C-alpha positions, 0 to 999 in steps of 0.5 A: 846529379841523382840528388838534383833529380830527386830534389823538388823544385821548391827545395832547389829554389829555397837552397839557392835563395838561402845560399845567396843570402848567406853569401851576401851576409858573410861576405861583409866580413870574409873574402868573397870566395871563402864566404861562397865556399862556406855558404855552399857547405852550409846549404849542402848539408840540409840539401842532401838531407832533404833531397834524400828524405823530404820529411827528414829522419830526426823529429821531436814533438814541437818541431812537427807541431810548429810545422803542421801549425804553419800549414793550418795557418796558411790553409785558413787563408792567413799570411805572416802579416795577417797576425798584425792586420786580422784580429782572428789570426792571433788566437789561431797562432796562440793555439798553434804555439800552445801559449799566447806568449811564445808565438814568434817561432810559429810565425817564423815557421809561417814565414818559411812555408809562405816563402819556400812552400809547405815543406818541412825543410822550409823553416829549417832553411830559414834557420840556416839563413839565421846562422849567417846573421848570428855569425855577423853579430858574433864577428861584431861582438868580438871586434867590440871586445877589441880582438884583432881582425884576423882573430875575428875572421877566423872565429867567424869561420869557426862559428859558421862551420862549427859542429853545433851550428851545423847540427842544430840548424840543418836537420830539425825545425827548432827555435834554438837557432833563432834564440841564439840569433836574437841573443847575439843581437841583444848582446851586440846592442848592449856592447855598442851601448857600453862603448857610446852610452846614450839614453836612447840606446836603451830603446832598441835593447828594450825592443829586442828583449821584448821580441825575445819574450815571444820566442823564449821568455827567459832568454833576453833576461839572462842578457839584460842581467849579464849586462847590468852585472857587467856594468856594476862590476866595472863600476861605470854607468850605474844609471845605465846598469839600473835601466837594464835591470829595470827592463829585465824586471819589467819583462819578468812582470809582463810575462807573469812568470816570477812565481813559477820560475822561483818555485822551480829553483832548488839551490841544493841541486847546484852541486850535481847540476853544475857538472851535469849541465856543463857536460850535457849532452853525453853521447851515450845518453842521447834522448830519442830524436837527438841522435843528430848530436852524437858527433857534436856531443863527443867533440864537446867533451873533447874540448871541455878541459881546454875551455875551462883552461882558457876561461880565466885567461879570457876574463883577464885578457878582454874586459869588454868580453866579460859580458859574454862570460857573465852571461855564460855564468848566469845560464850555467848557474841558473839551469844547474839549480832547475832540474826540469830545465837542465837539458841540451836545449838550455845549454845551447843558449850559451853554445856560442860562448863555448864556440868562442872559447873552443876557438880561443883554445885552438888559437892559442895552441896554433900561436904556440906551435908557430912560436916553437917552429920559429924558435927551432928554425932560428936555432938551426 
């Protein structure tokens, strides 16, 4: 009860709304009681954290910049929709973002502070809500990959309560959670297009990819390249593969980052960079501000061998899911060759693939234990 007394009315109201939203979204694929329990757990962590310290203990440079920028934007009299209705709003948003391109997350911060009040926890709770949307797409992707319903439901629970999902969304005002949501949405749209190829389906893919450019310009490019390579490896729908690769090329041209990206790639770095990127973050080498990843980093190391074991099995077992593994290969290979971007936040772009492989390792272990127990009982 002391926590409820300490919590501000805005925090209580924001947690209530995000709880209802998360319950509604997750109940689409999970029983009502289970989805309610998951929503309570996911909301409970940031609630306790911000009730005891409204400003939070963990901070990096850009999370504070985004938050203070949204407050400045509100104080000037602008609202989220002002970006589309007032020509003066865009230059201010670009100044807050530090670039005219990555304005999506400052806009997300503005939406959070506009809805829940001028508090640091407002965009953080928006990110908690985004994890439920990510989970919805995660479930749909696994169903599109032809895994059984029980498998997909348990995988969804594992994703929503995974240590990485909770850590990245519950404490800091960072864009990484939203990047994952957009990536999963784009992968889902690509897989739906593969199942029912139609020319018009490239349009929503292009729109999602274009939106991703304003969040983290290279994030949608990995998905489009993975989708094109996936289709090419399957030797089907060459025209669709060409369209996806053309969209990726167009986005690269629009961003104007081709030369700068090419200059950062050092192929010789891959021999050292590959294991470094796969194992990051090391729990004994966490940078200041990343202490909230101590437990997730330990668990990531614990699962690295099971993940490497199930990876080839998943490639063989589920051809539709190979787009996820292709995406993982591209992310790992690319950042292994770019030393200055070989960090925790870049690996988190593929965190949901690691979560899926970790779950699959546990799924196989549980099935093996069940078979052994059944055999023992029959022998008796």
